[in-house]
C-alpha positions, 0 to 999 in steps of 0.5 A: 588816286593820282595817275600820270598819262604820257601820250595824252595827245596820242590816239590811245591817250585821248581815248582813255583820258575821259575814262580815267576822269569818269572813274574819279582819278586825278589825272596828270597829262604829260604833253610835249606842246601844251598849245596842241592839247585841247581836251573838252572843257568838261575834262579841263576842269578835272585834270592837270597838264605838264609839259615834258620832253622824254629826251630832255631829262631836265623837263622830267623834274615836273613829274610829281613824286606822289603819283600812284600809276603811270601810263607809258603810251609814247612811241613813233614809227616814222618821225626819225630814221634812228627812232629805235635809239630815241625810243630807248633813250626816252624809256630810260629817262622815264624809268629813271625819273619814275623810280624816284617817285612813289609810283606803284605801277607802270602800264605800257602798251606794246606790240605782240612779239612772237618771233626772234627775227623782229622788224625794227618797229617791233624790236623797238617796242621790245627794247622799250619794254626791257628798259621799263622792266628795270624800274623800281615799280611794278610793270604791266605790259599789254601787247597788241597786234592790229588795233581796229577803231575809227581813226586808227592807222590800221583801220584807215589804211584798210579802208583806203585799200578796200574802198578805192581798189575793186581789184588788188594785186598784193604782196605775199605778206598779206597772207601773214596771220595776226590777232586784231583787237577793237580799240574799245577793248584796248581801252578796257584792258588798259583801265581795268588793270590799274593796281591789279596785283595779278598783272604786276611784273608780267606781259600779256598779249591782248586780242580777240579770238579771231586769227586772220591773215591781212588778206582775210581782214581786207575781205571781211572789211569789204563784206562789212562795207557790202563791197565785192573785192578780188585780191591776188597775192604775188611773190614778186613785190619787194618790201620797197615796192610794197611800201610805195604801193601803200604810200600811193594808195593810202593816206600813210606817209612813206616812212610809216608805210615802210615800217608797217610793211616790215612789221606785216611780214611777221606773225603777231598772234596772241600766245594765250588769253590769260589776261581775259580771265584775270580782268573779266574781259571778252574782246569783241570779234574783228567784224564787230569792231569794224561795225563799231568803228563805222557807227562812230564815223556815221555819228561823227564821233571819232575821239582821235585819229592817227593822222593828227599825230605829227608822225603822219607828216614826218614833221617834228614841230612845236606849234608855238614856233609857227603860230606867229605868222612872219611879215618880212621876206614873205609873199602874201595873197591877202583878200578881204570882203564883207560877210553876209552872215557871220555864223554861217561863214564861220561854220563854212570855215570850220567845215573846210577840207576833207570831204567838204573840199575847199569851196572853189577849184577843188580840182586844183587842190586835188592836183596839188595834193597829187603832185605833193604825193609824187614828191614824197609829201602827205597829199590830201588823203589825210582829210580831217578827223571830224566833219565840223569840229577843228582842234589845234594840232589836227591834220587838215588835208596837207595842213596842220591846225595852229590856232582855232577859236570859233568864238573869235572867228579865227583859223590858222593853218600851217602847210605840211606839203613839200615846199621850197619854203613855209606857208600859212593860211589864215581866216579871220572875221572882224567887224563883219569882214572876212580876212583871208591871207595866204603867206609864203616865206620862200627858201632861196631862189627856188622858193621865189620861182615857186611862188611866181609859178603858182601865183596865177592858180592862187588868183583862181583858188583864193578869189573863189574861196573867199567869195563862197565862204562870205556868201549865204548861198 
């Protein structure tokens, strides 16, 4: 059986890909940028990859005609102000192309829609569903509320709130009810409904039996973490203030925070659990999902993270456009030194950032991250998905991984912080020497002034960093 998987680089797509492969399906992965799609080698041999852009109809001709099932796992909450129109256009283009293939079923993961007065985000999901329904195939729509799992946006935001704030003065929308669901159950629903005729041309709400307010979810989260937390809700916090509150306390971007706040004012509770009986699935409870998520974190087994999506940075970029570091019109801080142990130095490079820090002047890195947040940037709060592994496309604090080859000993990062220009940071180990180069391409006079201001701090940071990476101790 041939299955088309859109959103293969996304949070859910990355997780169901190995399940589909292990079931023996022939999986065709649709990505916008092949250079940031890096599945494990064991999967690469069993899948095919095509590069498409749902907003460019010419690229959709690459979708083969002889597919049986297709997943539509594409959505965005923050990359553009007009994302509702873009998502509708993408759905129409996808529907029209799929209708000319042999596909029997399209499976779409949407959001629970209980109310007529929907947020822009939930309204967009509903619009996409309506467009997909018009296709010449059977549509199965699974509607989920809050997805709980290591690396999910909801989980990471709650984690930031609970672990950082012993006392919370919160907006009244924390009293809104919702039906959470563990990410492992989402995977089960998505993969078990393949060609199940009982799911054809229907929509289903998926969630566990728990119906909780966001306040109750935060308190349960604290209980699982063995933390004592106090939460008071107040009616005075406007949606704009609520968005800023989420933005500064958590790792989310402002646009994503704004979309979340709009959605969190609306109840997302399962109408029924009909799909559980059809597929023979009993979802685990909210607390069980939390425990499972922390088990994955402790075992450093995080399959995907929302932070690796470009929506976490609000930059819609193609890695191929930035992988060639410019030479002309740039300022550089280039350093080179002998390495005492190549393998150890490479391990240090591959462990950089996140909880491990940047080896020298970490307070300066934190200060830069704080200033970035003040100016609307991502700051340092995204951290890294895994403590010791890095893949192309990963978020790494306020950097994006453009190139990562451990055998070659080369790591290239692109800055996603707010800058009057563009910046790259590169590590290379060649013939026993470590080459560390920071490149900045300024934008106008402001960019040149910026470089002069930060130059003294670069001297402190980069000198100490290369020394720590190259030495054994």
